[in-house]
N, CA, C and O atoms as a printed pandas DataFrame, in Angstrom:
     atom_number atom_name residue_name chain_id  residue_number  x_coord  y_coord  z_coord
0              1         N          UNK        A               1    7.926    5.290   -4.536
1              2        CA          UNK        A               1    8.720    6.362   -4.176
2              3         C          UNK        A               1    7.855    7.416   -4.404
3              4         O          UNK        A               1    8.034    8.448   -3.758
4              5         N          UNK        A               2    6.551    7.318   -5.553
5              6        CA          UNK        A               2    6.002    8.539   -5.449
6              7         C          UNK        A               2    4.552    7.988   -5.310
7              8         O          UNK        A               2    3.952    7.123   -5.947
8              9         N          UNK        A               3    4.068    9.045   -3.911
9             10        CA          UNK        A               3    2.458    8.448   -4.240
10            11         C          UNK        A               3    1.431    9.400   -4.650
11            12         O          UNK        A               3    1.640   10.605   -4.511
12            13         N          UNK        A               4    0.142    8.886   -5.233
13            14        CA          UNK        A               4   -0.383    9.742   -5.784
14            15         C          UNK        A               4   -1.138   10.877   -4.720
15            16         O          UNK        A               4   -1.715   10.610   -3.667
16            17         N          UNK        A               5   -0.953   12.129   -5.304
17            18        CA          UNK        A               5   -1.325   13.100   -4.301
18            19         C          UNK        A               5   -0.343   14.088   -4.372
19            20         O          UNK        A               5   -0.501   15.068   -3.643
20            21         N          UNK        A               6    0.514   14.045   -5.005
21            22        CA          UNK        A               6    1.404   15.577   -5.397
22            23         C          UNK        A               6    2.707   15.537   -4.603
23            24         O          UNK        A               6    3.380   16.566   -4.548
24            25         N          UNK        A               7    3.123   14.400   -3.969
25            26        CA          UNK        A               7    4.693   14.526   -3.173
26            27         C          UNK        A               7    5.336   13.159   -3.336
27            28         O          UNK        A               7    4.777   12.064   -3.396
28            29         N          UNK        A               8    6.614   13.452   -3.395
29            30        CA          UNK        A               8    7.367   12.326   -3.239
30            31         C          UNK        A               8    7.461   11.816   -1.574
31            32         O          UNK        A               8    7.305   12.465   -0.540
32            33         N          UNK        A               9    7.780   10.401   -1.797
33            34        CA          UNK        A               9    7.816   10.054   -0.472
34            35         C          UNK        A               9    9.073   10.409    0.112
35            36         O          UNK        A               9    9.959   10.839   -0.627
36            37         N          UNK        A              10    9.286   10.273    1.463
37            38        CA          UNK        A              10   10.270   10.809    2.600
38            39         C          UNK        A              10   11.445   10.030    2.061
39            40         O          UNK        A              10   12.495   10.571    1.714
40            41         N          UNK        A              11   11.232    8.829    2.014
41            42        CA          UNK        A              11   12.338    7.845    1.437
42            43         C          UNK        A              11   13.066    8.164    0.228
43            44         O          UNK        A              11   14.293    8.217    0.153
44            45         N          UNK        A              12   12.040    8.427   -0.955
45            46        CA          UNK        A              12   12.283    8.603   -1.974
46            47         C          UNK        A              12   13.551    9.780   -2.223
47            48         O          UNK        A              12   14.594    9.795   -2.876
48            49         N          UNK        A              13   12.995   10.524   -1.523
49            50        CA          UNK        A              13   13.754   12.162   -1.327
50            51         C          UNK        A              13   14.975   12.032   -0.800
51            52         O          UNK        A              13   15.833   12.802   -1.231
52            53         N          UNK        A              14   15.247   11.326   -0.053
53            54        CA          UNK        A              14   16.351   10.845    1.096
54            55         C          UNK        A              14   17.254    9.839   -0.175
55            56         O          UNK        A              14   18.427   10.118   -0.423
56            57         N          UNK        A              15   16.675    8.903   -0.760
57            58        CA          UNK        A              15   17.507    8.041   -2.271
58            59         C          UNK        A              15   18.026    9.259   -2.804
59            60         O          UNK        A              15   19.190    9.655   -2.739
60            61         N          UNK        A              16   16.962    9.860   -3.383
61            62        CA          UNK        A              16   17.739   10.797   -4.512
62            63         C          UNK        A              16   18.849   11.920   -3.705
63            64         O          UNK        A              16   19.739   12.361   -4.433
64            65         N          UNK        A              17   18.838   12.257   -2.670
65            66        CA          UNK        A              17   19.741   13.018   -2.313
66            67         C          UNK        A              17   20.999   12.227   -1.590
67            68         O          UNK        A              17   22.088   12.767   -1.396
68            69         N          UNK        A              18   20.767   11.218   -1.316
69            70        CA          UNK        A              18   21.933   10.082   -1.132
70            71         C          UNK        A              18   22.770    9.946   -2.177
71            72         O          UNK        A              18   23.999    9.961   -2.107
72            73         N          UNK        A              19   21.858    9.760   -3.526
73            74        CA          UNK        A              19   22.585    9.408   -4.842
74            75         C          UNK        A              19   22.878   10.674   -5.702
75            76         O          UNK        A              19   23.238   10.651   -6.879
76            77         N          UNK        A              20   22.666   11.810   -4.919
77            78        CA          UNK        A              20   23.223   12.894   -5.779
78            79         C          UNK        A              20   22.264   13.032   -7.056
79            80         O          UNK        A              20   22.630   13.617   -8.075
80            81         N          UNK        A              21   21.113   12.493   -6.922
81            82        CA          UNK        A              21   19.808   12.821   -8.074
82            83         C          UNK        A              21   18.996   14.378   -7.741
83            84         O          UNK        A              21   18.369   14.588   -6.703
84            85         N          UNK        A              22   19.120   15.107   -8.555
85            86        CA          UNK        A              22   18.553   16.281   -8.404
86            87         C          UNK        A              22   17.120   16.791   -9.409
87            88         O          UNK        A              22   17.169   17.200  -10.569
88            89         N          UNK        A              23   16.160   16.652   -8.737
89            90        CA          UNK        A              23   15.028   16.688   -9.926
90            91         C          UNK        A              23   14.856   17.986   -9.918
91            92         O          UNK        A              23   14.978   18.699   -8.922
92            93         N          UNK        A              24   14.487   18.449  -11.333
93            94        CA          UNK        A              24   14.119   19.772  -12.039
94            95         C          UNK        A              24   12.863   19.836  -12.125
95            96         O          UNK        A              24   12.111   19.401  -12.997
96            97         N          UNK        A              25   12.584   20.589  -10.863
97            98        CA          UNK        A              25   10.738   20.948  -10.656
98            99         C          UNK        A              25   10.772   22.243  -11.041
99           100         O          UNK        A              25   11.711   23.019  -10.864
100          101         N          UNK        A              26    9.221   22.581  -11.834
101          102        CA          UNK        A              26    9.230   24.023  -11.883
102          103         C          UNK        A              26    8.161   24.471  -11.357
103          104         O          UNK        A              26    7.378   23.704  -10.797
104          105         N          UNK        A              27    7.918   25.925  -11.453
105          106        CA          UNK        A              27    6.543   25.942  -10.522
106          107         C          UNK        A              27    5.699   25.276  -11.246
107          108         O          UNK        A              27    5.857   24.916  -12.413
108          109         N          UNK        A              28    4.413   25.033  -10.274
109          110        CA          UNK        A              28    3.524   24.364  -10.642
110          111         C          UNK        A              28    3.410   22.515  -10.879
111          112         O          UNK        A              28    2.401   21.829  -11.045
112          113         N          UNK        A              29    4.689   22.154  -10.820
113          114        CA          UNK        A              29    4.993   20.951  -11.146
114          115         C          UNK        A              29    3.907   19.898  -10.000
115          116         O          UNK        A              29    3.098   18.984  -10.161
116          117         N          UNK        A              30    4.439   20.630   -8.898
117          118        CA          UNK        A              30    3.686   19.398   -7.717
118          119         C          UNK        A              30    2.149   19.668   -7.763
119          120         O          UNK        A              30    1.462   18.724   -7.375
120          121         N          UNK        A              31    1.350   21.030   -8.254
121          122        CA          UNK        A              31    0.169   20.754   -8.381
122          123         C          UNK        A              31   -0.585   19.737   -9.556
123          124         O          UNK        A              31   -1.652   19.125   -9.501
124          125         N          UNK        A              32    0.399   19.829  -10.584
125          126        CA          UNK        A              32    0.090   18.807  -11.720
126          127         C          UNK        A              32    0.075   17.517  -11.201
127          128         O          UNK        A              32   -0.874   16.817  -11.554
128          129         N          UNK        A              33    1.114   16.904  -10.250
129          130        CA          UNK        A              33    1.200   15.709   -9.451
130          131         C          UNK        A              33   -0.348   15.681   -8.741
131          132         O          UNK        A              33   -0.885   14.602   -8.492
132          133         N          UNK        A              34   -0.772   16.517   -8.548
133          134        CA          UNK        A              34   -1.998   16.119   -7.643
134          135         C          UNK        A              34   -3.091   15.739   -8.392
135          136         O          UNK        A              34   -4.041   15.191   -7.831
136          137         N          UNK        A              35   -3.095   15.945   -9.546
137          138        CA          UNK        A              35   -4.047   15.583  -10.496
138          139         C          UNK        A              35   -4.507   13.762  -10.611
139          140         O          UNK        A              35   -3.680   12.901  -10.309
140          141         N          UNK        A              36   -5.803   13.436  -11.045
141          142        CA          UNK        A              36   -6.236   12.047  -10.873
142          143         C          UNK        A              36   -5.150   11.239  -11.707
143          144         O          UNK        A              36   -4.738   11.981  -12.598
144          145         N          UNK        A              37   -4.658   10.245  -11.740
145          146        CA          UNK        A              37   -4.236    8.932  -12.144
146          147         C          UNK        A              37   -4.723    8.414  -13.340
147          148         O          UNK        A              37   -5.297    7.355  -13.089
148          149         N          UNK        A              38   -4.756    8.692  -14.594
149          150        CA          UNK        A              38   -5.801    7.909  -15.557
150          151         C          UNK        A              38   -4.949    6.633  -15.949
151          152         O          UNK        A              38   -5.792    5.846  -16.380
152          153         N          UNK        A              39   -4.043    6.193  -16.000
153          154        CA          UNK        A              39   -3.251    5.181  -16.202
154          155         C          UNK        A              39   -2.109    4.697  -15.518
155          156         O          UNK        A              39   -1.180    5.504  -15.502
156          157         N          UNK        A              40   -1.813    3.132  -14.692
157          158        CA          UNK        A              40   -1.053    2.801  -13.949
158          159         C          UNK        A              40   -0.457    1.489  -14.612
159          160         O          UNK        A              40   -1.144    0.471  -14.694
160          161         N          UNK        A              41    0.786    1.545  -15.060
161          162        CA          UNK        A              41    1.240    0.168  -15.357
162          163         C          UNK        A              41    2.782   -0.101  -14.711
163          164         O          UNK        A              41    3.699    0.596  -14.276
164          165         N          UNK        A              42    2.568   -1.218  -14.871
165          166        CA          UNK        A              42    3.986   -1.963  -14.160
166          167         C          UNK        A              42    4.259   -3.287  -14.729
167          168         O          UNK        A              42    3.428   -4.018  -15.267
168          169         N          UNK        A              43    5.821   -3.583  -14.514
169          170        CA          UNK        A              43    5.942   -4.931  -15.189
170          171         C          UNK        A              43    6.463   -5.903  -13.729
171          172         O          UNK        A              43    7.067   -5.582  -12.706
172          173         N          UNK        A              44    6.032   -6.897  -14.107
173          174        CA          UNK        A              44    6.183   -8.076  -13.054
174          175         C          UNK        A              44    6.612   -8.905  -13.701
175          176         O          UNK        A              44    5.869   -9.259  -14.616
176          177         N          UNK        A              45    7.997   -9.641  -13.582
177          178        CA          UNK        A              45    8.707  -10.606  -14.197
178          179         C          UNK        A              45    8.696  -12.188  -13.700
179          180         O          UNK        A              45    8.340  -13.241  -14.230
180          181         N          UNK        A              46    9.325  -11.786  -12.279
181          182        CA          UNK        A              46    9.491  -13.070  -11.372
182          183         C          UNK        A              46    9.975  -12.560   -9.998
183          184         O          UNK        A              46   10.546  -11.473   -9.917
184          185         N          UNK        A              47    9.707  -13.492   -8.698
185          186        CA          UNK        A              47    9.927  -13.131   -7.632
186          187         C          UNK        A              47   11.506  -13.825   -7.517
187          188         O          UNK        A              47   12.090  -14.458   -8.397
188          189         N          UNK        A              48   11.979  -13.500   -6.173
189          190        CA          UNK        A              48   13.044  -13.700   -6.182
190          191         C          UNK        A              48   13.326  -14.505   -4.583
191          192         O          UNK        A              48   12.598  -14.163   -3.651
192          193         N          UNK        A              49   14.168  -15.332   -4.400
193          194        CA          UNK        A              49   14.654  -16.005   -2.950
194          195         C          UNK        A              49   16.054  -15.665   -2.976
195          196         O          UNK        A              49   16.834  -15.679   -3.928
196          197         N          UNK        A              50   16.261  -15.320   -1.629
197          198        CA          UNK        A              50   17.513  -15.088   -1.142
198          199         C          UNK        A              50   17.996  -16.177   -0.202
199          200         O          UNK        A              50   17.127  -16.680    0.510
200          201         N          UNK        A              51   19.292  -16.643   -0.075
201          202        CA          UNK        A              51   19.984  -17.743    1.111
202          203         C          UNK        A              51   20.780  -16.790    1.849
203          204         O          UNK        A              51   21.315  -15.698    1.659
204          205         N          UNK        A              52   20.635  -17.686    2.811
205          206        CA          UNK        A              52   21.820  -16.883    4.091
206          207         C          UNK        A              52   23.138  -17.310    3.548
207          208         O          UNK        A              52   23.970  -16.415    3.696
208          209         N          UNK        A              53   23.473  -18.069    3.136
209          210        CA          UNK        A              53   25.079  -18.813    2.624
210          211         C          UNK        A              53   25.416  -18.116    1.433
211          212         O          UNK        A              53   24.872  -18.379    0.360
212          213         N          UNK        A              54   26.390  -17.135    1.582
213          214        CA          UNK        A              54   26.407  -16.385    0.183
214          215         C          UNK        A              54   27.474  -17.159   -0.756
215          216         O          UNK        A              54   28.134  -16.567   -1.611
216          217         N          UNK        A              55   27.587  -18.763   -0.465
217          218        CA          UNK        A              55   28.526  -19.283   -1.067
218          219         C          UNK        A              55   27.296  -20.317   -1.930
219          220         O          UNK        A              55   27.595  -20.942   -2.947
220          221         N          UNK        A              56   26.123  -20.340   -1.405
221          222        CA          UNK        A              56   25.220  -21.121   -2.040
222          223         C          UNK        A              56   25.379  -21.482   -3.572
223          224         O          UNK        A              56   24.951  -20.727   -4.444
224          225         N          UNK        A              57   26.060  -22.760   -3.873
225          226        CA          UNK        A              57   26.012  -23.007   -5.263
226          227         C          UNK        A              57   24.741  -23.039   -6.462
227          228         O          UNK        A              57   24.819  -23.151   -7.685
228          229         N          UNK        A              58   23.744  -22.913   -5.699
229          230        CA          UNK        A              58   22.564  -22.796   -6.323
230          231         C          UNK        A              58   22.207  -21.306   -6.958
231          232         O          UNK        A              58   21.462  -21.104   -7.917
232          233         N          UNK        A              59   22.788  -20.505   -6.333
233          234        CA          UNK        A              59   22.690  -19.020   -6.545
234          235         C          UNK        A              59   22.946  -18.705   -7.975
235          236         O          UNK        A              59   23.824  -19.289   -8.610
236          237         N          UNK        A              60   21.948  -17.503   -8.641
237          238        CA          UNK        A              60   22.569  -17.223   -9.718
238          239         C          UNK        A              60   23.068  -15.593   -9.398
239          240         O          UNK        A              60   23.017  -14.982   -8.331
240          241         N          UNK        A              61   23.499  -15.203  -10.556
241          242        CA          UNK        A              61   24.030  -13.793  -10.550
242          243         C          UNK        A              61   23.456  -12.780  -11.111
243          244         O          UNK        A              61   23.948  -11.663  -10.951
244          245         N          UNK        A              62   22.246  -12.964  -11.920
245          246        CA          UNK        A              62   21.598  -11.991  -12.881
246          247         C          UNK        A              62   20.850  -11.279  -12.055
247          248         O          UNK        A              62   20.417  -11.474  -10.919
248          249         N          UNK        A              63   20.741  -10.054  -13.148
249          250        CA          UNK        A              63   20.276   -8.711  -12.647
250          251         C          UNK        A              63   20.858   -8.210  -11.377
251          252         O          UNK        A              63   22.009   -8.542  -11.094
252          253         N          UNK        A              64   20.275   -7.554  -10.700
253          254        CA          UNK        A              64   21.115   -6.908   -9.733
254          255         C          UNK        A              64   21.164   -7.450   -8.537
255          256         O          UNK        A              64   22.156   -7.103   -7.896
256          257         N          UNK        A              65   20.337   -8.293   -7.920
257          258        CA          UNK        A              65   20.256   -8.951   -6.688
258          259         C          UNK        A              65   20.887  -10.563   -7.009
259          260         O          UNK        A              65   20.622  -11.116   -8.077
260          261         N          UNK        A              66   21.599  -11.117   -6.132
261          262        CA          UNK        A              66   21.851  -12.617   -5.897
262          263         C          UNK        A              66   20.948  -13.547   -5.396
263          264         O          UNK        A              66   20.595  -13.616   -4.219
264          265         N          UNK        A              67   20.550  -14.318   -6.380
265          266        CA          UNK        A              67   19.166  -15.022   -5.478
266          267         C          UNK        A              67   19.281  -16.534   -5.648
267          268         O          UNK        A              67   20.227  -17.000   -6.284
268          269         N          UNK        A              68   18.460  -17.221   -5.165
269          270        CA          UNK        A              68   18.712  -18.897   -5.164
270          271         C          UNK        A              68   17.139  -19.354   -5.775
271          272         O          UNK        A              68   16.148  -18.676   -5.507
272          273         N          UNK        A              69   17.076  -20.501   -6.562
273          274        CA          UNK        A              69   15.859  -20.978   -7.114
274          275         C          UNK        A              69   14.851  -21.219   -6.113
275          276         O          UNK        A              69   15.152  -22.180   -5.405
276          277         N          UNK        A              70   13.724  -20.656   -5.806
277          278        CA          UNK        A              70   12.688  -21.294   -5.122
278          279         C          UNK        A              70   11.871  -22.583   -5.433
279          280         O          UNK        A              70   10.950  -22.571   -6.249
280          281         N          UNK        A              71   12.194  -23.536   -4.845
281          282        CA          UNK        A              71   11.478  -24.888   -5.068
282          283         C          UNK        A              71   10.368  -25.092   -4.849
283          284         O          UNK        A              71    9.998  -26.264   -4.918
284          285         N          UNK        A              72    9.662  -24.338   -4.596
285          286        CA          UNK        A              72    8.255  -24.568   -4.488
286          287         C          UNK        A              72    7.484  -23.726   -5.688
287          288         O          UNK        A              72    6.260  -23.727   -5.817
288          289         N          UNK        A              73    8.285  -23.098   -6.434
289          290        CA          UNK        A              73    7.491  -22.592   -7.955
290          291         C          UNK        A              73    7.681  -23.387   -8.993
291          292         O          UNK        A              73    8.283  -24.442   -8.792
292          293         N          UNK        A              74    7.311  -23.132  -10.049
293          294        CA          UNK        A              74    7.565  -23.817  -11.368
294          295         C          UNK        A              74    8.399  -22.955  -11.995
295          296         O          UNK        A              74    8.342  -21.862  -11.431
296          297         N          UNK        A              75    9.121  -22.957  -12.877
297          298        CA          UNK        A              75    9.818  -22.169  -13.606
298          299         C          UNK        A              75    9.529  -21.903  -15.766
299          300         O          UNK        A              75    9.198  -22.751  -16.595
300          301         N          UNK        A              76    9.793  -20.652  -15.929
301          302        CA          UNK        A              76    9.405  -20.367  -17.477
302          303         C          UNK        A              76   10.727  -21.253  -18.015
303          304         O          UNK        A              76   11.552  -21.927  -17.398
304          305         N          UNK        A              77   10.549  -20.935  -19.513
305          306        CA          UNK        A              77   11.626  -21.715  -20.174
306          307         C          UNK        A              77   12.663  -20.718  -20.185
307          308         O          UNK        A              77   13.716  -21.091  -20.704
308          309         N          UNK        A              78   12.622  -19.373  -19.677
309          310        CA          UNK        A              78   13.875  -18.557  -19.536
310          311         C          UNK        A              78   14.352  -18.891  -18.082
311          312         O          UNK        A              78   15.117  -17.998  -17.718
312          313         N          UNK        A              79   14.186  -19.835  -17.126
313          314        CA          UNK        A              79   14.203  -19.881  -15.837
314          315         C          UNK        A              79   13.655  -19.087  -14.668
315          316         O          UNK        A              79   14.002  -19.217  -13.494
316          317         N          UNK        A              80   12.686  -18.185  -15.184
317          318        CA          UNK        A              80   12.419  -17.269  -14.059
318          319         C          UNK        A              80   11.160  -18.396  -13.396
319          320         O          UNK        A              80   10.514  -19.367  -13.792
320          321         N          UNK        A              81   11.321  -17.457  -11.985
321          322        CA          UNK        A              81    9.834  -18.442  -11.485
322          323         C          UNK        A              81    8.552  -17.909  -11.770
323          324         O          UNK        A              81    8.279  -16.720  -11.941
324          325         N          UNK        A              82    7.724  -18.963  -11.812
325          326        CA          UNK        A              82    6.164  -18.376  -12.356
326          327         C          UNK        A              82    5.350  -18.395  -10.756
327          328         O          UNK        A              82    5.157  -19.312   -9.958
328          329         N          UNK        A              83    5.066  -17.221  -10.738
329          330        CA          UNK        A              83    4.712  -16.909   -9.148
330          331         C          UNK        A              83    3.151  -15.784   -8.915
331          332         O          UNK        A              83    3.094  -14.582   -8.656
332          333         N          UNK        A              84    1.957  -16.887   -9.158
333          334        CA          UNK        A              84    0.924  -15.717   -9.229
334          335         C          UNK        A              84    0.707  -15.190   -8.018
335          336         O          UNK        A              84    0.057  -14.144   -8.038
336          337         N          UNK        A              85    1.103  -15.651   -6.788
337          338        CA          UNK        A              85    0.780  -15.205   -5.550
338          339         C          UNK        A              85    1.534  -13.606   -5.509
339          340         O          UNK        A              85    1.047  -12.540   -5.132
340          341         N          UNK        A              86    2.938  -13.915   -6.065
341          342        CA          UNK        A              86    3.879  -13.084   -5.693
342          343         C          UNK        A              86    3.119  -11.649   -6.748
343          344         O          UNK        A              86    2.980  -10.469   -6.427
344          345         N          UNK        A              87    2.769  -12.313   -7.979
345          346        CA          UNK        A              87    1.908  -11.359   -8.696
346          347         C          UNK        A              87    0.985  -10.349   -7.778
347          348         O          UNK        A              87    1.028   -9.119   -7.807
348          349         N          UNK        A              88    0.265  -11.052   -7.081
349          350        CA          UNK        A              88   -0.994  -10.460   -6.392
350          351         C          UNK        A              88   -0.666   -9.558   -5.288
351          352         O          UNK        A              88   -1.208   -8.474   -5.078
352          353         N          UNK        A              89    0.416  -10.183   -4.492
353          354        CA          UNK        A              89    0.919   -9.392   -3.405
354          355         C          UNK        A              89    1.093   -8.039   -3.944
355          356         O          UNK        A              89    0.545   -7.018   -3.529
356          357         N          UNK        A              90    2.227   -8.194   -5.278
357          358        CA          UNK        A              90    2.589   -6.594   -5.856
358          359         C          UNK        A              90    1.495   -5.848   -6.065
359          360         O          UNK        A              90    1.550   -4.670   -5.712
360          361         N          UNK        A              91    0.251   -6.369   -6.691
361          362        CA          UNK        A              91   -0.554   -5.518   -7.034
362          363         C          UNK        A              91   -0.917   -4.934   -5.977
363          364         O          UNK        A              91   -0.816   -3.715   -5.838
364          365         N          UNK        A              92   -1.475   -5.866   -4.925
365          366        CA          UNK        A              92   -2.315   -5.211   -3.506
366          367         C          UNK        A              92   -1.237   -4.343   -3.261
367          368         O          UNK        A              92   -1.616   -3.173   -3.206
368          369         N          UNK        A              93   -0.069   -4.491   -3.100
369          370        CA          UNK        A              93    0.808   -3.386   -2.465
370          371         C          UNK        A              93    1.046   -2.183   -3.289
371          372         O          UNK        A              93    1.323   -1.105   -2.764
372          373         N          UNK        A              94    0.935   -2.356   -4.696
373          374        CA          UNK        A              94    0.620   -1.052   -5.374
374          375         C          UNK        A              94   -0.331   -0.234   -5.478
375          376         O          UNK        A              94   -0.166    0.970   -5.675
376          377         N          UNK        A              95   -1.824   -0.997   -5.315
377          378        CA          UNK        A              95   -2.953   -0.502   -4.900
378          379         C          UNK        A              95   -2.721    0.441   -3.464
379          380         O          UNK        A              95   -2.826    1.666   -3.528
380          381         N          UNK        A              96   -2.385   -0.278   -2.127
381          382        CA          UNK        A              96   -2.589    0.204   -1.273
382          383         C          UNK        A              96   -1.122    1.259   -1.003
383          384         O          UNK        A              96   -1.130    1.960    0.009
384          385         N          UNK        A              97   -0.426    1.294   -1.543
385          386        CA          UNK        A              97    0.729    2.476   -1.481
386          387         C          UNK        A              97    0.666    3.577   -2.465
387          388         O          UNK        A              97    1.165    4.690   -2.296
388          389         N          UNK        A              98   -0.044    3.143   -3.599
389          390        CA          UNK        A              98   -0.280    4.445   -4.670
390          391         C          UNK        A              98   -1.588    4.945   -5.185
391          392         O          UNK        A              98   -1.793    6.060   -5.666
392          393         N          UNK        A              99   -2.716    3.673   -4.971
393          394        CA          UNK        A              99   -3.775    4.281   -5.444
394          395         C          UNK        A              99   -5.105    4.533   -4.843
395          396         O          UNK        A              99   -6.073    5.096   -5.355
396          397         N          UNK        A             100   -4.966    3.959   -3.535
397          398        CA          UNK        A             100   -5.833    3.795   -2.345
398          399         C          UNK        A             100   -5.916    5.110   -1.838
399          400         O          UNK        A             100   -4.999    5.800   -1.393
400          401         N          UNK        A             101   -7.397    5.447   -1.979
401          402        CA          UNK        A             101   -7.806    6.657   -0.929
402          403         C          UNK        A             101   -7.987    6.905    0.797
403          404         O          UNK        A             101   -8.326    8.006    1.230
């Protein structure tokens, strides 16, 4: 939603507008956003799989999205998929989308 460099991406501005979100910006805020990023943090819990059949009996209703178990991944004690490749892809996307010059 935000790209380092002092601006919100157009799809984020549209999402805010569509959801009725109004950001309160003061003079100088966008200039501050152009400063160097000193710390970047994210949480990655598990990847998700979807099924074409919405009546799939293996689907779970957890969180926001309905998903099915990925038969190619191991799961944690909580039943979440353990997906090191998904973590790597996420880190690459974050780097390319936010931090890369």
